[in-house]
C-alpha positions in Angstrom: 251.9 -211.8 -69.1 251.1 -211.9 -65.4 253.5 -211.5 -62.4 253.0 -211.6 -58.7 254.4 -208.7 -56.7 255.0 -208.8 -53.0 255.7 -205.6 -51.1 257.2 -205.9 -47.7 257.1 -203.8 -44.5 256.6 -200.1 -45.2 256.1 -200.6 -49.0 252.7 -202.3 -48.2 251.2 -198.9 -48.0 251.3 -198.9 -51.9 248.7 -201.7 -51.9 245.8 -200.5 -49.8 243.4 -202.9 -51.5 245.7 -205.8 -50.5 246.8 -205.4 -46.8 249.1 -208.4 -47.1 251.1 -206.6 -49.8 250.6 -209.2 -52.5 249.2 -208.2 -55.9 248.9 -209.7 -59.3 249.9 -207.4 -62.2 249.5 -207.8 -65.9 252.5 -206.5 -67.8 253.9 -206.5 -71.3 256.7 -208.9 -72.3 260.2 -207.4 -71.9 259.3 -205.2 -69.0 262.0 -204.5 -66.4 261.6 -204.4 -62.6 261.9 -200.6 -62.8 259.1 -200.5 -65.4 257.0 -202.6 -63.1 257.7 -200.4 -60.1 256.7 -197.4 -62.0 253.5 -199.2 -63.3 252.4 -199.9 -59.7 253.4 -196.4 -58.6 256.0 -197.3 -56.1 258.9 -194.8 -55.5 262.0 -196.7 -56.6 264.2 -194.7 -54.1 262.3 -196.6 -51.3 263.4 -200.0 -52.6 266.5 -201.5 -51.1 266.3 -205.1 -52.1 264.6 -206.8 -55.1 264.1 -210.6 -55.3 262.7 -212.4 -58.4 261.7 -216.0 -57.5 263.9 -215.8 -54.4 267.0 -214.6 -56.2 268.4 -211.0 -55.7 268.5 -208.7 -58.7 268.6 -205.1 -59.9 266.0 -202.7 -61.3 267.3 -203.4 -64.8 266.4 -207.1 -64.7 263.8 -208.2 -67.3 260.8 -210.0 -65.8 259.3 -213.2 -67.2 255.7 -214.5 -67.2 254.8 -216.0 -63.8 257.7 -214.4 -61.9 257.3 -213.6 -58.2 258.8 -210.2 -57.5 259.6 -209.2 -54.0 260.3 -205.6 -53.1 261.9 -204.7 -49.7 262.6 -201.3 -48.1 265.7 -200.6 -46.1 265.4 -202.2 -42.7 266.4 -200.4 -39.6 266.8 -201.5 -36.0 269.2 -202.0 -33.3 
């Protein structure tokens, strides 16, 4: 199955071939967000918020074919 992964802000450095942070990844059925994060070699400790199809979730969530997975780092500012 195929999913779209969108990495935001500082996480975009994990996708040097796609400067906008959007990649398409082929994954096996039953994969979790954590499995996906490991597959694309992103450090899970850098992820603060996960969205699947616009809905917040946790690393244990199982991904379905065609899902859009957004990964966000902690945001700072003042």
